[in-house]
N, C-alpha and C positions, 0 to 999 in steps of 0.2 A: 542547386547553385553551388558553386565551388569558391572559396577565396584562397589564394596563395599570394604570399609575399617573399620578394628576394631582395636583396641588399647587391649592389653594384659599389664597388671601391674604388677610388679614384685618387691619382695623387696629382694636383694641378702644378703649374709653373708659376703662378701667380697672376697677376693682374693681366686681360686681356686673351688668357689661355681660353680656347675654344675645342672642346674635344668631344667628337664623332660618338654617341654611345648607342647608335642605332643598333647595331648587332648586340649589343650586351641586353638591351630591353628584348629585341627578337628572340634570342637565346632564352630568358626568361619565361617569355610566353610560352615556348616551346616546351621547356622542364616541367610548365605548370599543367599542361594538357586542357587548358582552356581553349574550346573550338570560338566560340562565339562569346562575347561580353565586352567588358572594358579595361583598358590597362591605365592604372595611374600611375604618372611617373614624378616623384618628388624629390627635391634635393634638400636635405637637412642644413640649415645655415643661412644667416640673412645677408651675406656678403656674397651670395653664389644664384646662380638662375638656369632655367630650362627654357629653350625654344624651339622652333622647326625655322631651318633654314636649306638653303642648298650649299651644301658644305665643299665648296669650292675656292681656290686661293683667291680671287677677287672678294667675295664675301666675307671669308675670313680677314680682308684688310678694312673693307667698308663698315662691318658692325661694330668694331671698337672705336672708329674714327665718329660712327654717328653716336654712339654713347659719350665720346667726349664733348661733343657739341652741345647736347641735351642735359647732361651733368658734368661739367666742366671740374678738372683738379683743383684749379687754379681759385676758385671762389671760397668764401667762407661758409662752414659747415659749423653749425651749433654742437651737432656729434664731436664734431673734432675738438672743440671747446670745450666740451664736457670730458671726454677719454684723451685726448690728446693721442691717438693713435692713427691720426691721417688717412684714416678710411671712410670719412662720412661721405664723400662721392660714391664708393663701392656700395655702401647701404642704399644711396638714393638709384643708382643704377639697376641693382639687383631688385629692388620692389618695383622698378618701373615693367621689368621683365617678366617678373613672377618667378616662384619655386615649383611651379607643377605644372603637367600637362594631362589631359584625357585624351585617350586614342581608340577609337573602336578596333577590336579583334573581330574579324571574321574569317571564319575557315582555317582558324589558329595561325592567322597572320595581322600583323599590323596594318592597316589601311592607310598608307602613306602614299602622297603622291611620286611620281617616278622619280624627281629630283628633289624630295624633302627627306630629309635627317633630322632625328632629334641629338641635340647639341647642349653639351654643359657648358655654361659659362661660368669662368672664376672672375671675380670683380674685385676680390680681396688685393691688396698691395702685396702679400707676401705668398710664397706655396704653401698648399694646404691639403690635408689628407681630407676628402671629402665621402660623404656614404648618400649614395642613390638608392631610394627605395621605389620598388616596382611592386603595385598590388593588382593583381588581377581578379576580377568578378566575372565569373560567367560560367557556363555548360560545356 
């Protein structure tokens, strides 16, 4: 059994930035020499998230719109009353989506569907430097 960890450094443009990181994660798998196992992808930070979508213009528009309906910016968040940083909605949105994914690795490849990409979602109100950790476990 082998465990390998790689870091992916990202620079986001701020709120609603969606970055396809599938190639970065695939490269980490390739460099790890793990043929069969799992890859856990985790973003460090409470105002960012990871998920899978079809990375295409329509969904890149629809996904932030959905988040604005579920956790709107223009309501009161106690976080903002405490910290006065205006990103209470960012924390709520990120926690709804979640900070990590686990993806099976078979034959040295991620087992993603044809139209399924791994995406990083920036929820914070300003550009950020982000660290995405990819940890592979397998043989």
